[in-house]
C-alpha positions in Angstrom: -12.4 22.4 -5.2 -9.7 21.3 -2.7 -11.2 23.7 -0.1 -14.6 22.0 -0.5 -13.0 18.6 0.0 -11.3 19.8 3.2 -14.5 21.3 4.5 -16.5 18.1 3.6 -13.9 16.0 5.4 -14.0 18.2 8.4 -17.8 18.1 8.6 -17.8 14.3 8.2 -15.2 13.8 10.9 -17.0 16.2 13.4 -20.5 15.0 12.5 -20.0 11.3 12.1 -16.7 9.9 13.3 -16.2 11.8 16.6 -19.8 11.3 18.0 -19.7 7.6 17.0 -16.4 7.2 18.9 -17.8 8.9 21.9 -21.0 6.9 21.9 -19.0 3.7 21.8 -17.8 4.5 25.3 -21.4 4.7 26.6 -22.0 1.1 27.6 -25.2 -0.3 29.1 -23.5 0.0 32.5 -22.9 3.7 32.0 -26.5 4.2 31.0 -27.7 2.2 34.0 -25.6 4.3 36.3 -26.9 7.5 34.8 -30.5 6.2 35.2 -29.7 5.3 38.8 -28.8 9.0 39.7 -32.0 10.2 38.0 -34.0 7.6 39.9 -32.4 8.7 43.1 -33.0 12.4 42.6 -36.6 11.8 41.5 -37.2 9.7 44.6 -35.9 12.5 46.8 -38.1 15.1 45.0 -41.3 13.0 45.5 -40.4 11.9 49.1 -40.1 8.2 48.3 -37.9 6.8 51.0 -38.3 3.2 50.0 -37.0 3.9 46.5 -34.1 5.9 47.9 -33.1 3.0 50.2 -33.6 0.3 47.5 -30.8 1.7 45.3 -28.3 1.8 48.2 -26.2 -1.2 49.4 -26.9 -2.4 52.9 -23.5 -1.0 54.0 -24.0 2.4 52.3 -22.5 5.5 53.9 -21.7 9.1 53.0 -18.4 10.8 53.9 -18.1 14.6 54.1 -15.2 16.7 53.3 -14.9 20.2 54.8 -13.7 23.2 52.9 -10.6 25.2 53.9 -10.2 28.5 52.1 -12.6 27.2 49.4 -10.8 24.0 48.8 -11.6 20.4 49.9 -9.7 19.6 53.1 -9.4 15.8 53.1 -7.5 15.8 56.5 -10.9 16.8 58.0 -13.0 14.0 56.3 -15.9 12.9 58.5 -18.6 10.2 58.4 -21.7 12.1 57.5 -24.5 9.5 57.2 -24.8 5.8 57.4 -27.6 3.9 55.6 -29.4 3.7 59.0 -29.2 7.5 59.4 -30.7 8.0 55.9 -33.4 5.3 56.6 -34.4 7.2 59.8 -34.8 10.4 57.8 -36.5 9.2 54.7 -38.9 6.8 56.4 -40.1 9.4 58.9 -43.8 10.0 58.2 -43.2 13.8 58.4 -40.5 13.8 55.7 -41.9 15.0 52.4 -38.8 14.9 50.3 -36.5 17.6 48.9 -38.2 21.0 48.7 -39.4 21.8 45.2 -41.2 24.8 43.8 -44.6 23.8 45.3 -43.0 23.6 48.8 -41.2 27.0 48.4 -44.1 28.7 46.6 -44.3 31.6 49.0 -40.9 32.9 48.1 -39.8 31.0 45.0 -40.6 31.3 41.3 -39.4 29.3 38.4 -37.7 26.6 40.4 -35.5 24.3 38.2 -33.4 21.3 39.2 -31.1 19.1 37.1 -28.7 16.3 37.7 -26.2 14.3 35.7 -23.3 11.9 36.0 -20.5 13.8 34.5 -17.9 11.1 34.8 -18.3 7.3 35.1 -15.5 4.7 35.2 -16.6 1.1 35.2 -14.4 -1.9 36.0 -16.3 -5.2 36.0 -18.9 -5.0 38.7 -17.5 -1.9 40.3 -17.8 1.7 39.3 -16.9 5.2 40.4 -18.8 8.3 39.2 -19.0 12.0 39.8 -22.5 13.6 39.8 -23.4 17.3 39.3 -26.6 18.3 40.9 -27.9 21.9 40.5 -31.0 23.9 41.2 -32.0 27.5 40.4 -34.9 29.7 41.5 -36.1 33.2 41.6 -36.2 34.3 45.2 -38.9 36.9 45.7 -37.6 37.9 49.1 -34.2 38.8 47.6 -35.5 39.8 44.2 -32.7 37.7 42.7 -32.1 34.5 40.7 -30.2 32.0 42.9 -28.3 29.1 41.5 -26.8 26.4 43.7 -25.0 23.2 42.9 -22.5 20.6 44.0 -20.6 17.6 42.8 -20.4 14.3 44.7 -18.2 11.3 44.2 -20.1 7.9 44.2 -18.9 4.4 44.5 -21.1 1.7 43.0 -21.3 -2.1 42.7 -23.4 -4.3 40.5 -25.2 -6.8 42.7 -27.3 -9.5 41.1 -27.1 -7.6 37.8 -28.3 -4.3 39.2 -26.2 -1.2 40.1 -26.4 0.1 43.6 -24.7 3.0 45.4 -22.2 1.6 48.0 -20.9 4.9 49.3 -20.4 8.5 48.5 -18.3 11.6 49.2 -20.7 14.5 49.3 -20.0 17.9 47.9 -16.5 17.5 46.7 -17.1 20.9 45.1 -20.0 23.3 45.5 -21.1 26.8 44.3 -23.8 29.4 44.9 -24.5 32.3 42.6 -26.9 35.1 43.1 
């Protein structure tokens, strides 16, 4: 009888108490920031430059961190892109967005992409977040499944009640598997 009580208590704690405590940390701001990354990635996939620019602050920029022996080398940090650089790219009439399965159809099968904010910290109207963006495809020229991904560090600010990206540090970690 006592074993059943222990098991029942364990099940209750793991099924009810822990998830409720974790969900309590997921505020509307966290949800809005997660949705912002999804909106950003979907805009890149469909080639919607206006949508990409609309979720970035007017002073947005991306810093790059080179790798040294596989580790980030912050002594070599560089300015990668300003909002103006991105604007020039995404508003170019020839830009079609990030390549998806239809673009790579000659050599690619079963293209899959996913993204998520894996860490978000909000303090008032400011936030910092880490995203994980991954894609995988079957490359018919190599006869292999290729998986590629990276994590980026984002800085955000709530402006007029809406979250926007203010800057980013791209590819703080990355990987490729074949």
